[in-house]
C-alpha atoms as a printed R data frame, in Angstrom:
    type eleno elety resid chain resno       x      y       z
1   ATOM     1    CA   MET     A     1  -0.026  0.031  -0.004
2   ATOM     2    CA   ALA     A     2   1.130  3.524  -0.673
3   ATOM     3    CA   ASP     A     3  -0.090  7.152  -0.065
4   ATOM     4    CA   VAL     A     4   0.858  8.766  -3.423
5   ATOM     5    CA   LEU     A     5   1.232  7.298  -6.938
6   ATOM     6    CA   VAL     A     6   3.982  8.982  -9.038
7   ATOM     7    CA   LEU     A     7   3.621  8.812 -12.848
8   ATOM     8    CA   GLY     A     8   5.723 10.753 -15.201
9   ATOM     9    CA   ASP     A     9   8.552 11.333 -17.724
10  ATOM    10    CA   SER     A    10  12.274 11.280 -16.987
11  ATOM    11    CA   HIS     A    11  12.073 14.291 -14.626
12  ATOM    12    CA   SER     A    12  10.059 12.114 -12.234
13  ATOM    13    CA   ASN     A    13  13.224 10.267 -11.273
14  ATOM    14    CA   TYR     A    14  14.688 13.207  -9.332
15  ATOM    15    CA   ILE     A    15  11.285 14.289  -8.059
16  ATOM    16    CA   LEU     A    16  10.473 10.855  -6.612
17  ATOM    17    CA   ALA     A    17  13.774 10.577  -4.767
18  ATOM    18    CA   ALA     A    18  13.402 14.138  -3.394
19  ATOM    19    CA   VAL     A    19   9.831 13.801  -2.135
20  ATOM    20    CA   ARG     A    20  10.648 10.532  -0.441
21  ATOM    21    CA   SER     A    21  13.473 12.234   1.367
22  ATOM    22    CA   ALA     A    22  11.317 15.296   2.261
23  ATOM    23    CA   MET     A    23   8.320 13.239   3.447
24  ATOM    24    CA   PRO     A    24   9.828 10.100   5.000
25  ATOM    25    CA   HIS     A    25   6.408  9.200   6.725
26  ATOM    26    CA   VAL     A    26   4.581  9.321   3.376
27  ATOM    27    CA   SER     A    27   4.817  6.234   1.087
28  ATOM    28    CA   PHE     A    28   5.412  6.957  -2.609
29  ATOM    29    CA   ILE     A    29   5.266  4.416  -5.486
30  ATOM    30    CA   GLY     A    30   5.753  4.708  -9.204
31  ATOM    31    CA   GLY     A    31   8.243  6.548 -11.474
32  ATOM    32    CA   GLN     A    32   9.037  7.017 -15.074
33  ATOM    33    CA   LEU     A    33   6.672  5.418 -17.587
34  ATOM    34    CA   PRO     A    34   8.287  4.143 -20.843
35  ATOM    35    CA   LEU     A    35   6.771  6.624 -23.208
36  ATOM    36    CA   GLY     A    36   9.725  8.778 -24.243
37  ATOM    37    CA   SER     A    37   8.508 11.740 -26.366
38  ATOM    38    CA   GLY     A    38   5.196  9.830 -26.663
39  ATOM    39    CA   TRP     A    39   3.740 12.178 -24.076
40  ATOM    40    CA   GLN     A    40   2.939 14.466 -27.001
41  ATOM    41    CA   ASN     A    41   1.274 11.657 -29.084
42  ATOM    42    CA   ALA     A    42  -1.633  9.312 -28.584
43  ATOM    43    CA   PHE     A    43  -0.377  7.850 -25.349
44  ATOM    44    CA   PHE     A    44  -3.711  6.982 -23.763
45  ATOM    45    CA   SER     A    45  -7.198  5.640 -24.496
46  ATOM    46    CA   GLY     A    46 -10.338  6.689 -22.738
47  ATOM    47    CA   PRO     A    47 -11.767  8.479 -21.175
48  ATOM    48    CA   ASP     A    48 -13.405  5.469 -19.512
49  ATOM    49    CA   PRO     A    49 -11.507  3.360 -18.855
50  ATOM    50    CA   LEU     A    50  -8.560  5.667 -18.866
51  ATOM    51    CA   ARG     A    51  -5.481  3.574 -19.837
52  ATOM    52    CA   PHE     A    52  -2.062  3.992 -21.390
53  ATOM    53    CA   SER     A    53  -1.861  2.961 -25.037
54  ATOM    54    CA   ARG     A    54   1.564  1.461 -24.946
55  ATOM    55    CA   ALA     A    55   1.575 -2.012 -23.381
56  ATOM    56    CA   GLU     A    56   4.746 -1.461 -21.341
57  ATOM    57    CA   ALA     A    57   3.502  1.735 -19.862
58  ATOM    58    CA   GLN     A    58   0.116  0.337 -18.996
59  ATOM    59    CA   GLN     A    59   1.760 -2.754 -17.313
60  ATOM    60    CA   LYS     A    60   3.980 -0.516 -15.154
61  ATOM    61    CA   PHE     A    61   1.000  1.663 -14.194
62  ATOM    62    CA   GLU     A    62  -1.094 -1.454 -13.320
63  ATOM    63    CA   ASP     A    63   1.652 -2.921 -11.225
64  ATOM    64    CA   TRP     A    64   2.385  0.350  -9.303
65  ATOM    65    CA   ALA     A    65  -1.253  1.270  -8.895
66  ATOM    66    CA   SER     A    66  -2.333 -2.246  -7.794
67  ATOM    67    CA   GLU     A    67   0.487 -2.349  -5.197
68  ATOM    68    CA   ALA     A    68  -0.457  1.206  -4.016
69  ATOM    69    CA   THR     A    69  -4.072  0.536  -3.533
70  ATOM    70    CA   GLY     A    70  -3.969 -3.127  -2.503
71  ATOM    71    CA   ARG     A    71  -6.310 -4.269  -5.233
72  ATOM    72    CA   ARG     A    72  -6.017 -4.918  -8.970
73  ATOM    73    CA   VAL     A    73  -6.257 -1.576 -10.913
74  ATOM    74    CA   SER     A    74  -6.364 -1.218 -14.718
75  ATOM    75    CA   SER     A    75  -7.713  2.325 -15.206
76  ATOM    76    CA   LEU     A    76  -6.504  5.602 -13.763
77  ATOM    77    CA   HIS     A    77 -10.141  6.246 -12.698
78  ATOM    78    CA   GLU     A    78  -9.792  3.379 -10.234
79  ATOM    79    CA   VAL     A    79  -6.881  5.084  -8.407
80  ATOM    80    CA   ASP     A    80  -8.280  6.553  -5.163
81  ATOM    81    CA   ILE     A    81  -4.909  7.980  -3.780
82  ATOM    82    CA   PRO     A    82  -3.267 11.259  -4.996
83  ATOM    83    CA   ILE     A    83  -1.322 11.078  -8.277
84  ATOM    84    CA   LEU     A    84   1.759 13.144  -8.715
85  ATOM    85    CA   PHE     A    85   2.394 13.602 -12.472
86  ATOM    86    CA   SER     A    86   5.538 14.873 -14.172
87  ATOM    87    CA   LEU     A    87   4.370 15.550 -17.700
88  ATOM    88    CA   SER     A    88   4.445 19.239 -18.601
89  ATOM    89    CA   ASN     A    89   7.184 18.459 -21.162
90  ATOM    90    CA   ILE     A    90   7.916 22.083 -21.856
91  ATOM    91    CA   GLU     A    91  11.409 21.227 -23.114
92  ATOM    92    CA   HIS     A    92  10.025 19.385 -26.091
93  ATOM    93    CA   LEU     A    93   8.362 22.623 -27.356
94  ATOM    94    CA   VAL     A    94  11.221 24.839 -26.274
95  ATOM    95    CA   HIS     A    95  13.664 22.955 -28.385
96  ATOM    96    CA   SER     A    96  11.407 22.954 -31.458
97  ATOM    97    CA   TRP     A    97  12.844 24.283 -34.756
98  ATOM    98    CA   MET     A    98   9.991 26.817 -34.989
99  ATOM    99    CA   TRP     A    99  11.739 29.250 -32.653
100 ATOM   100    CA   THR     A   100  14.436 29.800 -35.312
101 ATOM   101    CA   LYS     A   101  11.777 31.823 -37.194
102 ATOM   102    CA   TRP     A   102   9.364 33.021 -34.456
103 ATOM   103    CA   SER     A   103   9.695 34.311 -30.970
104 ATOM   104    CA   PRO     A   104   7.472 35.290 -28.068
105 ATOM   105    CA   VAL     A   105   9.684 38.401 -27.508
106 ATOM   106    CA   SER     A   106  10.759 41.104 -29.878
107 ATOM   107    CA   SER     A   107  13.689 40.099 -32.044
108 ATOM   108    CA   VAL     A   108  15.486 41.608 -34.954
109 ATOM   109    CA   ASP     A   109  15.741 38.251 -36.867
110 ATOM   110    CA   ARG     A   110  12.484 36.510 -35.797
111 ATOM   111    CA   ASP     A   111   8.744 37.320 -36.173
112 ATOM   112    CA   PHE     A   112   6.995 38.220 -32.951
113 ATOM   113    CA   LEU     A   113   4.311 35.912 -31.656
114 ATOM   114    CA   SER     A   114   1.582 37.356 -29.469
115 ATOM   115    CA   GLU     A   115   0.366 35.651 -26.223
116 ATOM   116    CA   GLU     A   116  -2.801 34.736 -28.140
117 ATOM   117    CA   VAL     A   117  -0.796 32.862 -30.805
118 ATOM   118    CA   ILE     A   118   1.433 31.241 -28.178
119 ATOM   119    CA   ARG     A   119  -1.711 29.975 -26.491
120 ATOM   120    CA   GLU     A   120  -2.850 28.427 -29.763
121 ATOM   121    CA   VAL     A   121   0.561 26.816 -30.317
122 ATOM   122    CA   VAL     A   122   0.608 25.334 -26.783
123 ATOM   123    CA   HIS     A   123  -2.925 23.995 -27.004
124 ATOM   124    CA   SER     A   124  -2.154 22.457 -30.443
125 ATOM   125    CA   PHE     A   125   1.165 21.005 -29.489
126 ATOM   126    CA   TYR     A   126   0.039 19.558 -26.148
127 ATOM   127    CA   ALA     A   127  -3.524 18.715 -27.293
128 ATOM   128    CA   HIS     A   128  -3.317 15.017 -26.349
129 ATOM   129    CA   ASN     A   129  -1.478 15.771 -23.132
130 ATOM   130    CA   LEU     A   130  -3.993 18.370 -21.997
131 ATOM   131    CA   ALA     A   131  -6.886 16.064 -23.015
132 ATOM   132    CA   PHE     A   132  -5.402 13.424 -20.761
133 ATOM   133    CA   MET     A   133  -5.279 15.770 -17.725
134 ATOM   134    CA   ILE     A   134  -8.882 16.837 -18.385
135 ATOM   135    CA   ALA     A   135  -9.883 13.086 -18.408
136 ATOM   136    CA   VAL     A   136  -7.872 12.588 -15.182
137 ATOM   137    CA   LYS     A   137  -9.706 15.508 -13.499
138 ATOM   138    CA   GLU     A   138 -13.171 14.529 -14.758
139 ATOM   139    CA   GLY     A   139 -12.544 10.986 -13.403
140 ATOM   140    CA   GLY     A   140 -12.250 12.429  -9.934
141 ATOM   141    CA   ALA     A   141  -8.493 11.950  -9.389
142 ATOM   142    CA   ARG     A   142  -6.589 14.035  -6.891
143 ATOM   143    CA   ALA     A   143  -3.788 15.035  -9.211
144 ATOM   144    CA   ILE     A   144  -0.729 17.274  -9.223
145 ATOM   145    CA   ASN     A   145   1.541 18.191 -12.129
146 ATOM   146    CA   VAL     A   146   4.872 19.944 -12.223
147 ATOM   147    CA   VAL     A   147   6.702 22.257 -14.666
148 ATOM   148    CA   SER     A   148   9.906 20.843 -16.101
149 ATOM   149    CA   PRO     A   149  13.272 22.718 -15.709
150 ATOM   150    CA   LEU     A   150  14.310 25.857 -17.430
151 ATOM   151    CA   PRO     A   151  16.637 25.552 -20.442
152 ATOM   152    CA   ARG     A   152  20.349 25.986 -19.648
153 ATOM   153    CA   ILE     A   153  21.034 28.077 -22.679
154 ATOM   154    CA   SER     A   154  20.366 31.803 -22.334
155 ATOM   155    CA   ASN     A   155  21.694 33.096 -25.722
156 ATOM   156    CA   SER     A   156  18.636 32.029 -27.667
157 ATOM   157    CA   ASP     A   157  14.885 32.279 -27.426
158 ATOM   158    CA   ARG     A   158  14.509 29.156 -25.288
159 ATOM   159    CA   VAL     A   159  14.158 30.973 -21.997
160 ATOM   160    CA   PRO     A   160  11.429 33.365 -23.103
161 ATOM   161    CA   VAL     A   161   9.659 30.449 -24.827
162 ATOM   162    CA   HIS     A   162   9.771 28.463 -21.636
163 ATOM   163    CA   ASP     A   163   8.351 31.336 -19.699
164 ATOM   164    CA   ALA     A   164   5.632 31.972 -22.338
165 ATOM   165    CA   VAL     A   165   4.634 28.254 -22.486
166 ATOM   166    CA   ARG     A   166   4.509 27.890 -18.611
167 ATOM   167    CA   LYS     A   167   2.245 30.953 -18.379
168 ATOM   168    CA   VAL     A   168  -0.269 29.367 -20.825
169 ATOM   169    CA   LEU     A   169  -0.016 25.967 -19.018
170 ATOM   170    CA   GLN     A   170  -0.609 27.556 -15.661
171 ATOM   171    CA   GLN     A   171  -3.714 29.208 -17.018
172 ATOM   172    CA   PHE     A   172  -4.984 25.900 -18.244
173 ATOM   173    CA   TYR     A   173  -4.286 24.025 -15.000
174 ATOM   174    CA   ASP     A   174  -5.897 26.815 -13.007
175 ATOM   175    CA   THR     A   175  -9.018 26.440 -15.158
176 ATOM   176    CA   ILE     A   176  -9.358 22.644 -14.767
177 ATOM   177    CA   GLY     A   177  -8.486 22.742 -11.066
178 ATOM   178    CA   ILE     A   178  -5.206 20.729 -10.961
179 ATOM   179    CA   PRO     A   179  -2.238 22.260  -9.070
180 ATOM   180    CA   LEU     A   180   0.729 22.939 -11.348
181 ATOM   181    CA   VAL     A   181   3.897 23.347  -9.233
182 ATOM   182    CA   ASP     A   182   6.335 25.591 -10.803
183 ATOM   183    CA   ILE     A   183   9.893 26.331  -9.468
184 ATOM   184    CA   THR     A   184  11.169 28.161 -12.546
185 ATOM   185    CA   ASP     A   185  11.850 31.428 -10.712
186 ATOM   186    CA   GLU     A   186  13.373 29.694  -7.686
187 ATOM   187    CA   THR     A   187  15.942 27.883  -9.925
188 ATOM   188    CA   ARG     A   188  16.639 30.703 -12.375
189 ATOM   189    CA   ASP     A   189  20.134 32.169 -12.757
190 ATOM   190    CA   SER     A   190  19.812 35.882 -11.749
191 ATOM   191    CA   VAL     A   191  22.132 36.942 -14.475
192 ATOM   192    CA   SER     A   192  21.428 34.852 -17.538
193 ATOM   193    CA   GLY     A   193  17.762 34.025 -16.825
194 ATOM   194    CA   ALA     A   194  18.404 30.358 -17.728
195 ATOM   195    CA   LEU     A   195  18.590 27.445 -15.314
196 ATOM   196    CA   ASP     A   196  21.111 28.124 -12.558
197 ATOM   197    CA   PRO     A   197  24.085 25.762 -13.091
198 ATOM   198    CA   GLN     A   198  23.790 24.446  -9.562
199 ATOM   199    CA   PHE     A   199  20.433 22.922 -10.481
200 ATOM   200    CA   ALA     A   200  21.487 21.442 -13.853
201 ATOM   201    CA   SER     A   201  22.228 17.825 -14.710
202 ATOM   202    CA   THR     A   202  25.947 17.146 -15.057
203 ATOM   203    CA   MET     A   203  25.384 14.151 -17.355
204 ATOM   204    CA   ALA     A   204  27.142 14.409 -20.679
205 ATOM   205    CA   ASN     A   205  24.961 15.862 -23.497
206 ATOM   206    CA   ASP     A   206  22.040 16.247 -21.118
207 ATOM   207    CA   LYS     A   207  20.397 19.656 -21.939
208 ATOM   208    CA   ILE     A   208  17.020 19.242 -20.381
209 ATOM   209    CA   HIS     A   209  17.181 17.739 -16.948
210 ATOM   210    CA   GLY     A   210  17.775 19.142 -13.463
211 ATOM   211    CA   ASN     A   211  19.671 17.316 -10.739
212 ATOM   212    CA   SER     A   212  19.051 16.217  -7.146
213 ATOM   213    CA   GLN     A   213  19.223 19.866  -5.980
214 ATOM   214    CA   TRP     A   214  16.527 20.825  -8.460
215 ATOM   215    CA   GLY     A   215  14.477 17.811  -7.177
216 ATOM   216    CA   ALA     A   216  14.949 19.096  -3.604
217 ATOM   217    CA   VAL     A   217  13.559 22.459  -4.444
218 ATOM   218    CA   MET     A   218  10.703 20.900  -6.230
219 ATOM   219    CA   ALA     A   219   9.985 18.640  -3.252
220 ATOM   220    CA   GLU     A   220  10.012 21.677  -0.898
221 ATOM   221    CA   HIS     A   221   7.153 23.162  -2.920
222 ATOM   222    CA   LEU     A   222   5.340 19.932  -3.494
223 ATOM   223    CA   VAL     A   223   5.158 19.043   0.291
224 ATOM   224    CA   PRO     A   224   2.301 21.423   1.208
225 ATOM   225    CA   VAL     A   225   0.345 20.522  -1.961
226 ATOM   226    CA   ILE     A   226   0.680 16.766  -1.321
227 ATOM   227    CA   LYS     A   227  -0.378 17.233   2.279
228 ATOM   228    CA   GLY     A   228  -3.422 19.000   1.186
229 ATOM   229    CA   LEU     A   229  -4.526 16.060  -0.998
230 ATOM   230    CA   ILE     A   230  -3.668 13.113   1.328
């Protein structure tokens, strides 16, 4: 049995370790689902039953959820404990080729995109992802999601894109009533505006992940939200 189910992308690895350390009397189970960039594709079927389309991901979910609840579970709607998601996936849009031509800030070599256009881009790019979260909420789940780390590179439009995207996502999550925990400002380098190096992964060629310190800051902000749902 467990108190909280964790389901997410690769960022969930640091988050899970950190919340376990921050809340030793709370039992967490779960982790990264084998979907890769599939979080932007048709990764679920539903809304009832709400299941993952990829067999490996559905099996991991069923194993974790069944162990967490003490009974056999095959649909997310059958989970009666809080679910901590890590699937904002901002980095996949931030690193898109489109920002070589367009930008959410004024630029001499790129066309400016208004907040309204950014909103349309976000809702189109994340359409399946957002539909999944709506289905989760409408199924009655007590869910939380998190914002993925800032880009490390400041000499491009990636930082303003991240900020523009997270603003739209925050508005969406506020509307559907799921907490979206965002530590962008707490982990931002005060000079460059990008991810502070102390919070960045040191793995070779890793441009998108935080580290255990990033996870610790995220856990600090997750603790009161989780306590409010248990």
